[in-house]
N, C-alpha and C positions, 0 to 999 in steps of 0.2 A: 110487769116485763118490759126491761128498760126499752126504748124505743132507739137508742142511737148504738152506735162500735162499744165494745170494752175503754180504750182507749179514749174516746171521746165522753163517753161516759162519764168516767173518771177526772175529765179535768171538769166537765161541771158541775162536779159533784164538789170540786175543790174550790173551784171558782165560786161559787154558792156559797161557799163559808167565809167569804169577804165580808168585809160590813159595806149593808148598803146594795148588795148585790144578790138579788133575785134568783129561781129557776129562770128565767126567761133572759134576764140580764147575759146570767152565766152560757146559756146557751147559744146568745148573740155574741159572745167573747171567745167561747169557743171555734164557731162556724168562721167567724174574721182571723182568730188564727191559723187556720187550717187555709183560709184563701190569701192570706199575704207569705211572701214571698221567705224561704226558709229563714235564708238569716236573721231576719228580720226576729222571726218566731225565736229562733234558736240565742239572740239578743237577748231575748225578751228575758230565758228561761237561765241568762249567764248573769242577768243583772241579778235578777232574784236569790243565784246561785250564793252571789260577792255578797250580795246584804247581810247573808245568813252567815257567813264565814270572814269578811272585814271589817263588820261595824262593830264599834263599843262605844261603851258611856265613856266621859273625856272623866281624866282622874279626877279635874278640880270643880266642875262644875254640870257634870252626868248628862251634856247635851251627848247627843247623836256624833262619831266622829270619825276617822281609820287610824291616829297617832293616839301617843298618849294624851295629848289635851288635843279641845278641836281648836279652830279658827280664831275664835272670840278670847279663848284664855291665853296664846299664844300671842296675838296684836299688842304690839305698843301702843297703839292709838287707842287703846278701851281707859275712861273714866273710871278706874280702882277704888274709887271711893264709894261707888255705888253698886247696889247690888240689888237686882230684879230676882225675884221668889217665882218659878213658873211650874204650873203641875207636869207639864208634859214636853217634850221637843219639839212637836207640831205646832205650842203656846211659843215657844220661846222665837218659832221662825214666824211667827205672825208679829210678836212685837217687832221683829229687826225688820220685816217689811216697810215696816211704819217709816222709819232711821228718825223715829223721836228719842229714841234711848241709846245712850254712848255706851252705856256701865256694862258690868259684870249681870253674870245670871248662875243662877242656883237649879234643877230640876229636879223639884221630887220626886219624880217618876210614877204620881199618882197624887191620892187625896185620901186623909183620912174618912171611910165609909164604913162603919161598924157593921150595916145589914149588910154587906159584901166582904165582910169578915176581913176590913183590910184595917190596920192597926197603925199606931205612927213609927213603930219597930219594920214595917215592910215598906217604910218609904225610905227617902236621905235625911230624915232630920238632922240627924246625930251628926255628917258630914257638916249640915249648914250651920248647924252650933258653933262645932271645932270651925269653921270657913271664919263665921263673927270673932270669935274667940281670939281666933291668930291672926285676922285682917286686918287691916287699917280704914274700914267702912266706915262711912259718916252716916249713909241710910241705906234702909234692907225696904226697898218697896215689894211689898205684899201683890202678886199677881196672878193670885189663884181665882179660879171660877165663881164668878158670883153665885151660888148655890148655896143652898144649904150645907155640903160636906167642904167647898172651897170656902165659905165664911168660918164653917168649923177649922177645916185648916189652917186659915188662917188667925185666928184667933189662937190658939195652940201654940205654935209657933211664935207670934207675937208674944204670949207669956214665957215664953223659954227665952227669947234674947231680950225679957225688959232688964234681965240684971247687966246687959253690955251697954257701953255709952253710944248707943246708935237710935238714932231716929227711924221709926216703922211707923210708913205709908204705905197707903193702897192707893192701886186704881179709883180715878173719879169713877164716878155712874150717875146715872139720874134721866134726864133732860139732855136728849142731844141737840149742838146746834142746828136750825133751819127746820126744827121741828112744830107742834103745836099743843099749846097745857092738852088744851080741849080734848084731844085725839090720844095722849097719855097716858097708860092704864098706872090706878094707887101705886104699885110696887117702885115703879120709875118717879113719879112724884116723891113717894117717902124716902129715896134714896136718894134724892137730888136734895129735898132738906134737912137729911141727917146727914149728909156727906158736905153742906156747904160750905 
């Protein structure tokens, strides 16, 4: 038997479906929403509704946007000869926050993961190949996650792009600045040596 009123119980259930939110956290969030001014709670509901109705994928890079092209693709200040390939829009946001890259991006909207039933045809790989074929890129940076699926996706794409006159690079890995070799695990050391 549920100890909360119907609407509260439903909200707790919905909040509990969010990644990283367990039952207790969902209850805390639900009761927080009951305590805040009504306008604040309605603003949250409106923001959720708006993200579902107004947000779409950029027609060029598949980043999230509200127009046909995202702000990065519309900008005239970007280096249009370098293209960075990422798995998700949140990866693009992380790279942008570093302020170390001023080129363009391509978001795959996932990674090849056969065990999860995700193949190349479910990603934006064909659009990426078309961009490279028709673009003026000198470098494509593979910035997929450093795990089995990310590396496999990167290798698959690198093989597809091998026919084009572009340099294919990847993000550096290994020992971070300020660390001590004695405390690095063998995978970090191996990545540092192989990618040197």
